[in-house]
C-alpha positions in Angstrom: 8.8 -21.5 -48.4 11.5 -19.8 -46.3 13.4 -16.5 -46.3 17.1 -15.9 -46.9 19.3 -12.8 -47.4 20.0 -12.0 -51.0 23.6 -12.3 -52.2 24.9 -9.7 -54.6 25.7 -11.2 -58.0 28.4 -8.5 -58.7 31.5 -9.5 -56.7 34.2 -9.4 -59.4 34.6 -6.5 -61.7 36.7 -5.6 -64.7 36.7 -2.1 -66.2 37.3 -2.0 -70.0 37.9 1.2 -71.9 37.5 2.5 -75.4 38.0 6.2 -76.4 34.2 6.9 -76.1 33.1 4.6 -73.3 34.0 2.6 -70.2 32.4 -0.8 -69.9 32.2 -2.2 -66.3 31.7 -5.9 -66.4 30.6 -7.5 -63.1 30.2 -11.2 -62.3 29.4 -13.5 -59.4 32.3 -15.5 -57.9 31.4 -18.6 -59.9 31.6 -16.5 -63.1 28.2 -17.9 -64.4 26.2 -14.6 -64.3 27.3 -11.2 -65.6 26.0 -7.7 -65.7 27.4 -4.8 -67.8 27.4 -1.0 -67.1 28.1 1.4 -70.0 29.7 4.7 -68.9 29.9 7.6 -71.4 33.3 9.3 -71.6 32.3 12.1 -74.1 30.4 14.2 -71.5 32.8 16.7 -69.8 30.7 17.3 -66.7 27.7 15.0 -66.6 27.5 11.3 -65.6 25.8 9.2 -68.2 25.4 5.5 -67.1 23.4 2.9 -69.0 22.5 -0.4 -67.3 20.5 -2.7 -69.6 19.5 -4.8 -66.5 20.2 -8.0 -68.5 21.9 -11.0 -67.0 24.6 -12.4 -69.4 26.2 -15.8 -69.5 29.9 -16.2 -69.8 29.6 -16.9 -73.6 27.4 -13.9 -74.2 29.9 -11.6 -72.4 32.8 -13.0 -74.5 30.9 -12.3 -77.7 29.9 -8.8 -76.5 33.5 -7.9 -75.6 34.7 -9.4 -78.9 32.3 -7.3 -80.9 33.2 -4.2 -79.0 36.9 -4.9 -79.6 36.3 -5.4 -83.3 34.1 -2.3 -83.7 36.5 0.1 -81.9 39.7 -0.7 -83.8 41.1 2.3 -85.6 41.4 0.5 -88.9 39.0 -2.4 -89.8 40.9 -5.6 -90.0 43.9 -4.3 -88.2 45.2 -7.0 -85.9 47.9 -5.3 -83.9 45.9 -2.5 -82.2 43.2 -3.4 -79.7 40.0 -1.4 -79.7 39.1 -2.4 -76.2 41.7 -2.4 -73.4 41.4 -3.7 -69.9 41.9 -0.8 -67.5 41.5 -2.3 -64.0 40.1 -5.2 -62.0 38.1 -4.7 -58.9 35.8 -6.1 -56.2 33.2 -3.4 -56.0 32.2 0.2 -56.7 32.6 2.7 -53.8 30.9 5.4 -55.8 31.1 8.4 -58.2 32.3 11.8 -57.3 32.7 15.2 -59.0 34.5 18.3 -57.9 34.9 21.1 -60.5 35.7 19.1 -63.6 34.1 15.7 -64.6 33.2 12.6 -62.6 35.6 10.1 -61.1 34.8 6.4 -60.3 36.2 4.9 -57.1 36.8 1.1 -57.2 37.9 -1.3 -54.5 41.0 -3.1 -55.9 42.1 -5.0 -52.9 40.1 -6.5 -50.0 40.7 -8.7 -47.0 38.3 -11.0 -45.2 37.9 -9.8 -41.6 34.9 -11.7 -40.2 32.3 -14.3 -41.0 28.7 -14.2 -39.7 26.8 -17.4 -40.5 28.7 -17.9 -43.8 28.3 -14.2 -44.8 31.8 -12.7 -45.3 32.7 -9.2 -44.1 35.6 -7.6 -46.0 37.9 -4.7 -45.2 38.9 -2.4 -48.0 42.7 -2.7 -48.4 43.2 -0.5 -51.5 41.2 1.6 -53.9 41.6 3.2 -57.4 40.2 6.5 -58.5 39.7 6.8 -62.3 38.8 10.0 -64.2 35.9 9.2 -66.5 35.9 11.8 -69.4 38.6 11.3 -72.0 41.3 13.9 -72.6 39.8 15.4 -75.7 36.7 16.7 -73.9 38.3 17.4 -70.5 37.7 21.0 -69.2 40.6 21.7 -66.8 40.3 23.7 -63.6 43.2 25.0 -61.5 41.7 23.9 -58.1 40.7 20.4 -59.2 44.0 18.8 -58.1 43.7 20.3 -54.6 40.2 19.0 -54.1 41.3 15.6 -55.3 44.2 15.6 -52.7 41.7 16.6 -50.0 39.3 13.8 -51.0 42.0 11.2 -51.0 43.1 12.3 -47.5 40.3 10.0 -46.3 42.2 6.8 -46.3 39.7 4.2 -47.6 42.2 1.4 -46.7 41.9 2.1 -43.0 38.8 0.6 -41.3 36.2 0.7 -44.0 34.1 -2.5 -44.3 31.6 -4.1 -46.7 29.7 -7.3 -47.3 28.0 -8.7 -50.4 25.3 -10.5 -48.5 25.0 -9.1 -44.9 23.6 -5.7 -44.2 26.4 -4.1 -42.0 24.4 -0.9 -41.3 21.8 -2.8 -39.3 22.1 -5.0 -36.2 21.9 -8.8 -36.3 18.6 -8.6 -34.5 17.1 -6.5 -37.3 18.6 -8.7 -40.0 17.2 -11.9 -38.5 13.8 -10.3 -37.6 13.0 -9.4 -41.2 13.8 -13.0 -42.2 11.2 -14.2 -39.8 8.4 -11.9 -41.1 5.1 -13.7 -41.7 5.2 -15.4 -45.2 2.0 -13.7 -46.2 3.8 -10.3 -45.8 6.6 -11.5 -47.9 4.3 -12.8 -50.6 2.5 -9.5 -50.9 5.8 -7.7 -51.1 6.9 -10.1 -53.8 3.9 -9.4 -56.0 4.2 -5.6 -55.5 7.9 -5.6 -56.3 7.4 -7.7 -59.3 4.8 -5.3 -60.7 7.0 -2.3 -60.1 10.2 -3.9 -61.1 11.8 -3.0 -64.4 14.0 -6.1 -64.4 12.0 -8.7 -66.4 14.5 -11.5 -66.0 14.5 -11.7 -62.2 11.3 -13.7 -61.6 11.3 -15.6 -64.9 9.7 -19.0 -64.6 8.7 -18.7 -61.0 5.2 -18.5 -59.6 5.0 -16.1 -56.7 2.5 -18.5 -54.9 3.4 -21.9 -53.6 6.2 -24.0 -55.0 9.5 -24.9 -53.4 10.9 -21.4 -53.7 12.8 -19.3 -51.2 12.1 -15.6 -50.5 15.2 -13.5 -51.0 15.1 -10.5 -48.7 17.2 -7.4 -49.0 16.7 -4.4 -46.7 17.3 -0.8 -47.3 20.5 0.2 -45.4 20.3 2.5 -42.4 21.7 5.8 -43.8 23.3 7.0 -40.6 26.0 4.3 -40.7 26.6 4.3 -44.5 29.7 6.3 -45.5 29.3 6.2 -49.3 25.6 7.1 -49.5 26.4 10.5 -51.2 28.9 8.8 -53.6 26.2 6.4 -54.9 23.4 9.0 -55.0 24.0 9.8 -58.7 23.4 6.2 -59.8 21.1 4.8 -57.0 18.0 5.0 -59.1 19.4 4.0 -62.5 21.4 0.8 -61.9 20.5 -2.6 -60.6 20.9 -2.9 -56.8 23.7 -5.5 -57.1 26.0 -2.7 -58.2 25.4 -0.8 -55.0 27.9 -1.7 -52.3 27.3 0.1 -49.0 30.4 0.6 -46.8 30.6 1.3 -43.1 33.5 2.9 -41.1 34.6 1.9 -37.6 36.0 -1.5 -36.5 35.4 -5.2 -37.2 37.2 -8.0 -35.4 36.6 -11.7 -34.8 38.1 -14.3 -32.6 37.4 -18.0 -32.1 36.6 -19.3 -28.6 37.2 -23.0 -28.5 35.2 -24.8 -25.8 36.5 -28.3 -25.8 36.9 -28.2 -29.6 33.5 -26.5 -30.2 34.1 -23.3 -32.2 32.3 -20.2 -30.9 32.9 -17.1 -32.9 33.1 -13.8 -31.0 32.6 -10.8 -33.3 32.8 -7.1 -32.5 31.4 -4.7 -35.1 31.6 -0.9 -34.5 29.6 1.4 -36.8 30.6 5.0 -36.8 27.9 7.5 -37.7 28.4 9.5 -40.9 26.2 12.3 -39.7 28.0 15.1 -37.9 31.2 13.1 -38.3 34.6 14.6 -37.6 37.6 15.0 -35.3 37.9 15.4 -31.6 37.8 19.2 -30.8 36.1 20.2 -34.0 33.0 18.1 -33.6 31.4 18.3 -30.1 27.8 17.9 -29.0 25.0 17.6 -31.5 23.8 19.3 -34.7 20.3 20.7 -35.4 19.0 17.3 -36.5 19.9 15.4 -33.3 23.0 13.7 -34.7 25.9 13.7 -32.2 29.6 13.7 -32.6 31.7 10.5 -32.2 28.5 8.4 -32.3 29.4 4.7 -32.6 27.2 1.7 -32.3 29.1 -1.3 -31.0 27.6 -4.8 -31.5 29.0 -8.0 -30.1 27.8 -11.1 -31.9 28.3 -14.7 -30.6 27.4 -17.8 -32.6 28.2 -21.5 -32.8 30.3 -21.9 -35.9 29.6 -25.6 -36.2 26.2 -24.8 -37.7 26.3 -22.1 -40.3 22.8 -21.4 -41.4 20.8 -18.4 -40.0 17.7 -20.6 -39.8 19.3 -23.6 -38.0 22.2 -22.0 -36.2 22.4 -20.4 -32.7 23.1 -16.6 -32.8 23.2 -14.0 -30.1 24.0 -10.3 -30.1 24.1 -7.3 -27.8 24.2 -3.7 -28.9 25.4 -0.6 -27.0 26.1 3.0 -28.1 28.6 5.8 -27.4 28.2 9.4 -28.4 28.9 13.0 -27.3 26.5 14.7 -24.9 23.5 15.7 -27.0 23.6 19.4 -26.4 24.8 22.5 -28.3 28.4 22.8 -26.9 31.9 23.2 -28.1 35.6 23.8 -27.1 37.7 26.6 -28.4 41.1 25.1 -29.5 42.6 28.5 -30.5 43.9 28.8 -26.9 46.3 25.9 -27.4 45.4 24.5 -24.0 45.4 20.7 -23.4 41.9 21.0 -22.0 40.1 23.9 -23.6 37.1 25.4 -21.7 33.7 23.9 -22.5 31.1 26.5 -23.7 27.4 26.0 -24.3 26.7 27.6 -27.6 22.9 27.9 -27.6 20.2 28.0 -24.9 17.9 25.1 -25.4 15.2 25.3 -22.6 12.9 22.8 -24.3 15.7 20.2 -25.0 14.9 20.4 -28.7 18.2 18.8 -29.9 18.2 16.1 -27.1 14.5 15.3 -28.1 15.5 14.7 -31.7 18.4 12.5 -30.6 16.4 10.3 -28.2 13.6 10.1 -30.8 16.1 8.5 -33.2 17.2 6.1 -30.5 13.6 5.1 -29.5 12.9 4.2 -33.2 16.0 2.1 -33.6 16.4 0.5 -30.2 13.0 0.7 -28.3 12.9 1.4 -24.6 14.4 1.8 -22.0 17.2 4.2 -23.1 19.8 4.1 -20.3 22.3 7.0 -20.2 25.6 6.2 -18.3 27.3 9.6 -17.8 30.9 9.2 -16.8 32.0 12.9 -16.6 33.4 14.4 -13.5 30.9 15.6 -10.9 33.3 17.4 -8.5 35.8 19.9 -9.8 37.6 22.9 -8.3 36.9 24.8 -11.5 33.6 24.0 -13.3 34.5 22.2 -16.5 33.0 18.9 -17.3 30.2 19.4 -14.7 28.6 22.0 -17.1 27.6 19.1 -19.4 26.2 17.0 -16.6 24.0 19.7 -15.2 22.6 20.6 -18.7 22.0 16.9 -19.5 20.1 16.2 -16.3 17.8 19.2 -17.0 17.2 18.0 -20.6 16.4 14.4 -19.5 14.2 15.6 -16.7 12.2 17.8 -19.1 11.8 15.0 -21.7 10.7 12.4 -19.2 7.7 14.5 -18.1 5.9 13.5 -21.3 6.9 9.8 -21.6 4.9 7.1 -19.9 6.8 6.2 -16.6 7.6 2.6 -17.8 9.4 4.0 -21.0 11.2 6.9 -19.3 14.9 7.6 -20.1 17.0 6.2 -17.2 19.9 8.5 -16.2 22.9 7.0 -14.3 25.7 9.5 -13.3 29.0 8.0 -12.2 32.2 10.0 -11.8 34.7 7.4 -13.0 37.7 9.6 -12.5 37.0 10.1 -8.8 36.6 6.4 -8.2 39.8 5.7 -10.1 41.8 8.0 -7.8 40.3 6.4 -4.7 42.3 3.6 -3.1 39.4 2.3 -1.1 37.1 1.1 -4.0 37.6 -1.0 -7.1 36.4 0.8 -10.2 35.6 -2.4 -12.2 33.6 -3.9 -9.3 31.4 -0.9 -9.2 31.1 -0.9 -13.0 30.2 -4.6 -12.9 27.2 -3.7 -10.6 26.1 -1.1 -13.1 26.6 -3.5 -16.0 24.4 -6.2 -14.3 21.5 -3.8 -13.8 21.8 -2.5 -17.4 21.8 -5.9 -19.0 18.9 -7.0 -16.8 16.8 -4.0 -18.1 17.6 -4.3 -21.8 18.0 -8.0 -22.2 19.9 -9.2 -25.3 19.1 -10.9 -28.6 19.2 -14.7 -29.1 17.4 -16.6 -31.9 16.5 -19.7 -30.1 14.2 -20.4 -27.1 15.6 -20.9 -23.6 17.3 -24.3 -23.1 15.5 -27.0 -21.2 18.4 -27.1 -18.7 17.6 -23.5 -17.7 14.1 -24.6 -16.9 15.4 -27.7 -14.9 18.0 -25.7 -13.1 16.6 -22.1 -13.0 19.1 -19.3 -12.3 17.9 -16.3 -10.3 19.7 -13.8 -12.5 18.3 -15.4 -15.7 14.7 -15.2 -14.4 15.1 -11.4 -13.7 16.3 -10.7 -17.2 14.5 -8.0 -19.2 14.0 -7.6 -22.9 11.2 -9.2 -24.8 10.7 -13.0 -24.8 9.2 -14.3 -28.1 8.5 -17.8 -29.4 11.7 -17.8 -31.4 14.0 -16.6 -28.6 14.7 -13.2 -27.0 14.9 -9.6 -28.3 16.9 -6.7 -26.9 14.7 -3.8 -26.1 16.3 -0.5 -25.3 20.0 0.3 -25.3 22.8 1.6 -23.1 24.2 5.0 -24.2 27.6 5.7 -22.6 29.4 9.0 -22.7 32.3 10.9 -21.1 33.6 14.1 -22.6 35.6 12.5 -25.5 33.8 9.1 -25.4 37.2 7.3 -25.7 39.1 5.9 -22.7 36.6 5.9 -19.9 33.7 5.0 -22.3 35.7 2.0 -23.7 36.3 0.5 -20.3 32.7 0.9 -19.2 31.5 -0.6 -22.5 33.9 -3.5 -22.0 32.5 -4.3 -18.6 28.9 -4.1 -19.9 29.9 -6.3 -22.9 31.6 -8.8 -20.5 28.4 -9.1 -18.5 26.3 -9.5 -21.7 28.8 -12.1 -23.0 28.2 -14.3 -19.9 24.4 -14.2 -20.5 25.0 -14.9 -24.2 27.1 -18.0 -23.5 24.6 -19.1 -20.9 21.7 -18.8 -23.4 23.5 -20.9 -25.9 24.0 -23.6 -23.3 27.8 -23.2 -23.0 28.2 -22.3 -19.4 26.1 -23.3 -16.3 25.8 -19.9 -14.7 25.8 -16.4 -16.4 29.0 -15.3 -14.8 32.5 -14.8 -16.2 35.7 -14.2 -14.2 38.7 -12.1 -15.1 41.9 -13.9 -16.1 40.1 -16.6 -17.9 41.0 -17.3 -21.6 37.5 -16.2 -22.7 37.6 -12.8 -21.0 41.3 -12.2 -22.0 40.3 -12.9 -25.6 37.3 -10.6 -25.3 39.4 -7.9 -23.6 41.9 -7.9 -26.4 39.1 -7.5 -29.0 37.8 -4.6 -27.0 41.2 -2.9 -26.7 41.7 -3.2 -30.5 38.2 -1.8 -30.9 39.0 1.1 -28.5 42.4 1.9 -30.1 40.9 2.0 -33.6 38.0 4.3 -32.7 40.3 6.5 -30.6 42.7 6.9 -33.6 39.8 7.9 -35.9 38.4 10.6 -33.5 41.2 11.6 -31.2 44.3 11.0 -33.3 46.0 8.5 -30.9 45.4 5.1 -29.3 43.8 4.6 -25.9 45.6 6.3 -23.0 43.8 4.4 -20.2 43.1 0.7 -20.7 41.2 -2.0 -18.8 44.5 -3.0 -17.1 45.0 0.6 -16.0 41.7 0.6 -14.2 42.4 -2.9 -12.7 45.7 -1.4 -11.5 47.7 -4.3 -12.9 49.3 -2.3 -15.7 53.1 -2.6 -15.8 55.3 0.5 -15.0 56.3 0.7 -18.7 52.7 1.5 -19.5 53.0 4.9 -17.9 55.6 6.1 -20.4 53.4 4.8 -23.2 50.4 6.7 -21.8 52.5 9.9 -21.9 53.5 9.3 -25.5 49.8 8.7 -26.5 48.7 11.9 -24.7 51.4 13.9 -26.6 50.4 12.2 -29.9 46.7 13.1 -29.3 47.6 16.7 -28.5 49.8 17.1 -31.6 47.1 15.5 -33.8 44.4 17.8 -32.4 46.5 20.9 -32.8 47.9 20.4 -36.3 46.3 17.8 -38.4 42.6 17.7 -37.3 41.5 20.6 -39.4 42.8 18.9 -42.6 41.1 15.7 -41.6 37.8 17.5 -41.0 37.9 19.1 -44.4 38.5 15.6 -46.0 35.6 14.1 -44.1 33.3 17.0 -45.1 34.2 16.6 -48.8 34.0 12.7 -48.7 30.6 12.6 -47.1 29.1 15.3 -49.4 28.6 17.8 -46.6 30.4 20.3 -48.8 30.0 20.3 -52.5 32.3 22.4 -54.6 30.4 24.9 -56.9 32.0 27.2 -59.4 31.9 30.8 -58.3 31.3 30.1 -54.6 34.0 30.0 -51.8 36.2 26.9 -51.8 36.4 24.5 -48.9 39.7 25.9 -47.6 38.4 29.5 -47.7 35.5 28.8 -45.2 36.2 30.2 -41.7 34.1 27.5 -40.2 32.0 24.4 -41.2 29.3 25.2 -38.6 26.8 26.2 -41.4 27.4 23.0 -43.3 26.4 20.8 -40.4 23.6 23.1 -39.0 21.3 23.5 -42.0 18.7 25.4 -39.9 21.0 28.4 -39.8 20.6 28.9 -43.5 16.8 28.7 -43.7 13.8 29.0 -41.3 11.9 25.8 -40.9 8.1 26.2 -41.6 7.1 23.3 -39.3 7.9 23.3 -35.7 8.1 20.1 -33.6 5.9 19.9 -30.6 7.6 20.7 -27.3 5.6 18.0 -25.4 4.9 15.2 -28.0 8.6 15.1 -29.0 8.6 11.6 -30.5 7.7 10.5 -34.0 4.1 9.3 -34.5 3.7 5.6 -34.0 6.9 5.0 -32.0 5.2 5.1 -28.6 2.5 2.6 -29.6 5.0 -0.2 -30.1 7.3 0.3 -27.2 9.3 -1.4 -25.7 9.9 -2.9 -29.2 11.8 -0.6 -31.6 9.6 0.9 -34.3 12.1 -0.1 -37.0 11.5 -3.8 -36.3 7.7 -3.8 -36.2 5.8 -5.4 -39.1 4.0 -2.4 -40.6 3.4 -0.9 -44.0 6.1 1.8 -43.5 8.8 -0.8 -42.7 7.7 -3.2 -45.4 8.5 -0.5 -48.0 12.1 -0.6 -46.9 12.4 -4.3 -48.0 13.0 -5.7 -51.5 11.6 -9.3 -51.7 12.1 -11.7 -54.7 11.2 -15.3 -55.0 14.0 -17.7 -56.1 14.4 -21.4 -56.6 16.0 -23.0 -53.5 19.2 -23.9 -55.4 19.8 -20.5 -57.1 23.1 -18.7 -56.3 21.4 -15.5 -55.1 20.3 -17.1 -51.9 22.6 -20.1 -51.6 24.9 -19.2 -48.7 26.5 -22.7 -48.8 27.9 -22.1 -52.3 28.9 -18.5 -51.3 30.9 -19.7 -48.3 32.5 -22.9 -49.4 33.1 -21.9 -53.1 33.1 -25.5 -54.4 34.3 -24.2 -57.8 37.5 -22.8 -56.3 40.6 -24.5 -55.1 40.9 -23.9 -51.3 44.2 -23.7 -49.5 44.4 -24.4 -45.8 47.1 -21.8 -45.4 44.7 -19.1 -46.6 41.5 -20.3 -44.9 40.2 -17.5 -42.7 38.9 -19.7 -39.9 42.3 -21.3 -39.4 44.2 -17.9 -39.4 42.0 -16.0 -36.9 42.8 -15.5 -33.3 42.1 -18.7 -31.4 41.6 -19.0 -27.6 43.4 -22.4 -27.4 46.4 -21.5 -29.5 46.8 -17.8 -28.5 45.6 -17.6 -24.9 45.8 -21.0 -23.2 49.0 -21.7 -21.3 51.2 -24.5 -22.5 51.2 -26.4 -19.2 47.4 -26.5 -19.0 47.4 -30.1 -18.1 43.9 -31.5 -17.7 42.0 -28.2 -17.6 41.6 -26.8 -21.1 38.4 -24.9 -20.3 38.4 -21.2 -21.4 36.4 -20.4 -18.3 39.0 -21.5 -15.8 40.8 -18.7 -13.9 44.5 -18.7 -14.7 47.2 -17.7 -12.2 49.2 -14.6 -13.2 52.3 -16.7 -13.9 50.3 -19.1 -16.1 48.7 -16.4 -18.1 52.1 -14.9 -18.9 53.0 -18.1 -20.7 50.5 -17.8 -23.5 51.7 -17.3 -27.0 50.7 -13.6 -27.0 51.5 -13.2 -23.3 55.2 -12.6 -23.1 57.2 -10.4 -25.4 59.6 -12.9 -26.9 56.8 -15.1 -28.1 54.8 -12.2 -29.3 57.7 -11.2 -31.6 57.8 -14.7 -33.0 54.2 -14.9 -34.1 53.9 -14.8 -37.8 51.3 -12.0 -38.1 51.3 -8.9 -35.9 47.9 -7.5 -35.5 47.6 -4.5 -33.3 44.8 -1.9 -34.0 44.2 -3.1 -37.6 41.9 -5.8 -36.4 41.8 -8.5 -33.7 42.2 -11.5 -36.0 45.5 -12.3 -37.7 44.5 -11.5 -41.3 44.8 -14.0 -44.1 46.5 -12.7 -47.2 44.4 -10.0 -48.9 43.0 -10.5 -52.3 44.2 -8.1 -54.9 42.7 -7.7 -58.3 45.4 -8.0 -61.0 45.4 -5.1 -63.4 46.5 -6.0 -66.9 46.3 -4.3 -70.2 45.8 -7.6 -72.0 42.2 -8.8 -72.3 40.8 -11.7 -70.4 38.5 -14.2 -72.2 35.9 -14.3 -69.6 35.9 -10.6 -68.8 36.8 -11.2 -65.1 39.8 -10.8 -62.9 42.2 -13.2 -61.4 42.8 -12.9 -57.7 46.4 -12.8 -56.5 45.9 -14.3 -53.0 49.5 -13.8 -52.0 49.7 -10.1 -52.4 49.5 -8.0 -49.3 48.9 -4.2 -49.2 51.7 -2.0 -48.1 49.2 -0.2 -45.8 47.9 -3.4 -44.4 48.9 -5.2 -41.1 52.6 -5.9 -41.3 53.7 -9.4 -42.0 56.9 -10.8 -40.5 58.4 -13.4 -42.7 60.2 -16.1 -40.6 62.8 -18.5 -41.8 62.4 -22.3 -41.6 64.0 -22.6 -38.2 61.3 -20.4 -36.6 58.5 -22.2 -38.3 59.3 -25.4 -36.5 59.1 -23.5 -33.2 55.7 -22.0 -34.0 54.4 -25.4 -35.0 55.5 -26.8 -31.6 53.6 -24.0 -29.9 50.4 -24.6 -31.8 50.1 -28.3 -32.1 49.7 -30.1 -28.7 48.9 -33.7 -27.9 45.3 -34.6 -27.2 46.4 -35.7 -23.7 47.7 -32.1 -23.0 44.7 -30.4 -24.4 41.8 -32.6 -23.4 43.2 -34.8 -20.7 42.3 -38.0 -22.6 44.5 -40.1 -24.8 42.5 -40.9 -27.9 44.8 -43.8 -28.8 43.7 -45.9 -25.8 41.8 -49.1 -26.9 38.0 -48.8 -26.5 36.4 -51.1 -24.0 34.8 -54.5 -25.0 31.3 -53.1 -24.3 31.9 -50.1 -26.7 33.2 -52.4 -29.4 30.1 -54.7 -29.1 27.7 -51.7 -29.4 29.7 -50.5 -32.5 29.6 -53.9 -34.1 25.8 -54.1 -33.6 25.5 -50.6 -35.1 27.5 -51.6 -38.2 25.3 -54.8 -38.7 22.1 -52.7 -38.5 23.5 -50.4 -41.3 24.6 -53.3 -43.5 21.3 -55.1 -43.2 19.3 -51.9 -44.0 21.5 -51.3 -47.1 20.7 -54.7 -48.5 17.0 -54.0 -48.7 15.5 -53.5 -52.1 14.9 -49.8 -52.7 13.1 -50.2 -56.0 9.8 -49.0 -54.4 11.3 -45.6 -53.5 10.8 -43.0 -56.1 12.1 -39.5 -56.2 9.8 -37.1 -57.9 10.4 -33.4 -58.5 9.0 -30.6 -60.5 12.4 -29.0 -61.1 15.4 -30.8 -62.6 17.6 -29.1 -59.9 15.9 -31.0 -57.2 17.6 -34.2 -58.5 21.1 -32.7 -57.8 21.1 -34.0 -54.2 19.4 -37.4 -53.7 20.1 -38.7 -50.2 18.6 -42.1 -49.4 18.7 -43.0 -45.7 20.1 -46.5 -44.9 19.6 -46.5 -41.1 16.7 -48.1 -39.2 16.6 -45.0 -36.9 14.8 -42.0 -38.3 17.1 -39.6 -36.3 20.3 -41.0 -37.9 21.9 -39.1 -40.8 23.5 -42.1 -42.4 22.9 -42.1 -46.2 23.7 -44.3 -49.1 26.3 -42.7 -51.4 26.8 -43.6 -55.0 30.1 -42.5 -56.5 29.8 -40.8 -60.0 30.8 -42.9 -63.0 33.5 -41.4 -65.2 33.5 -42.3 -68.9 36.6 -43.6 -70.7 37.4 -40.2 -72.4 37.3 -38.4 -69.1 39.7 -41.0 -67.5 42.1 -40.5 -70.5 42.0 -36.7 -70.0 42.7 -37.1 -66.3 45.6 -39.4 -66.9 47.1 -37.0 -69.5 46.7 -34.2 -66.9 48.6 -36.2 -64.3 51.4 -37.0 -66.8 51.6 -33.3 -67.8 52.1 -32.5 -64.1 55.1 -34.8 -64.1 56.6 -33.2 -67.1 55.5 -35.9 -69.7 53.7 -33.9 -72.3 51.7 -35.8 -74.9 52.3 -34.9 -78.6 49.5 -32.7 -80.1 47.2 -34.5 -82.5 45.4 -33.3 -85.6 42.2 -32.4 -83.5 44.3 -30.2 -81.2 45.8 -28.2 -84.1 42.3 -27.7 -85.6 40.9 -26.6 -82.3 43.7 -24.1 -81.7 43.4 -22.7 -85.3 39.6 -22.2 -84.8 40.3 -20.4 -81.5 42.8 -18.0 -83.1 40.4 -17.4 -86.0 37.5 -16.5 -83.7 39.7 -14.5 -81.4 41.8 -12.3 -83.6 40.7 -12.5 -87.2 
């Protein structure tokens, strides 16, 4: 038995309405399994949801909807009026929210695929629909309801919110793959426990929990800090089946394809923004009483070989780093209308209480060592940023007294602004030295053991690498935490340099480069730099209100003169946003995240002078238990260091998992079916992997000649000739993709809303529709298309330096002829002695019989399916119909149609 992530079986939804109820029908993509939620509309203020936990077939759902339609007509036997109408089609439920009247349901109506990790799709929300649940006859109106609704909708769910049906985005890849490698005995005990406690009697039907050819489906509890709709799902979390619960994250997700001589390596960047103490730039600074800091973002870069898709067989690597405000009680008063308001420390904290809570969270999630890279200014004429440095040093020094020396917090101060102004030193060279030392201490995650070539040709840097080496690969232990004052421009550049250093180690560990070094001006680094700039721009817009002011090129001192005027505009944009629109955005975030809940008779959100008391709960009540000043970490954390406590196999962590046993061909764990969708017609134009940013197409110069390697340093005049390099070509690209994400997006999927019923109770997807708020699409005429094709398609001689049409040598032909003879002679052998036995009928679906003499070969005998005469006739009629030659309807056709009408409408 093996383990695999569980795939949600509710991916397509249709909301049907009657006067008394809403019926939410959810199905899997193949439309073979359905679930139904019944939502009561007669309660003016309460949410009444019934989930019968039953899995319906398509036929059962049709019959159910037919009966509901018939039973809800105003007059029995009336054909014209429908008792059940289709309200909206969707792809998931964001949650349920109530202000002062009744509840609303928030549905995702449009999505776009943004990334793919081992066949698990990650989608961006493109559009949502908010529907009021109680019907008009019971609605109790309130004058302030509309204003709350407007504030709630000010959080634009179509900008940088992401979800996945099968991959836990709130956790790192290391965590997600570690729980799949738990000992099987652990999973078996969890299965039996879950089965005893479970109220869903259909889930384990017909499967023995011990033995058999089953697969353990594993689903982990999401990490609450990075889930943004946790409060919206709170009302239904314990009453509905887990497949209805879709957890969304906020931040950034981008993916690009690095082609190494045709071998596809996917580089993915995922940024998870914390939902605790979330807000805008000057209104959220420092930390709250629970140790959650402002602008806290966990950035993870994932690298994997896309030629092998499975989590168990593929090669995957990841590296995680964190940014976040300085973990102290501090703020800036913006009422002065100064560009840089003075920094004030709000509370004295001699025992570093808030910093202790923050670093305790980090030790649990990342292990040790925790490395702080502090980029704030050290020397100033008037003390400003230095206030934070001095206080942070004191806090870290105090906390380190009680930790074992080998697990102490490492503090690295580096005044980046001072080095930038200096003409003598190169900022990025110094950052590179810091990055090397950081990656050596923390290591990185890779799910395969070291390559044999690294043993044959040992590299000095590789042997000094930290982290934890296990039998299945390497684990990252500890994390780098970078901060400046805003955690935007300087932080993004520092994180890029550390990411670039880690990327070199990741590529080396997968056997793709011979030394763990990457140079600037190579296609690989330019692709990675563009991903990081999009990532920085997006996070900066969310927190600061403008894009990045200083970029990597600024610190390399190769930015064009035109960049300075853009920087001034971004600074003005940031100032305007902070002065005028941040307060409204902060109110919206507080309402969306459930930090503020409207209550009748209490002050409204817009009447509060400050939201300080909402985020610092200790100001409203005195805590009875006081944490120790010396043993400031959670019990059990220290025992497992340097490993993170969250990833250790123990009873506490096992309770966070849901484990079910499935047959190996069931859809809930079959990622092959989920990714390739054999039941759907695929179009190359809309295939995500062909539309994403590609190092060969978008970064490699045209005149590359015989050196197509993405690790070759390009000259400045060469790099300017890439498709995205100069301005004229940039304008000709079909899809512009700045700040929305790094990959040119394929058309978004929009659920089609229709008042007419659908037989199957599911939605149709309009693949061509693109949201108005999505990345702009430039439609080119036919003349431009030919030009783009010429840019993209190059001859094999240009790309690879070899002409594939050259005739093979005689020696090669002789070897090939011998190989073919071996295969033919093996195929002629009598295979009657071979028998294929199986307990389950599904095992006979795939029956591969090897025909090669060599056990390592994967050459199999294939028998084409036999089609009966009737099927051939139907196929011929289908072809003729496509040409416009319709066959006359026979008597059977009329009878069938009459039967259909009778069942449907009479």
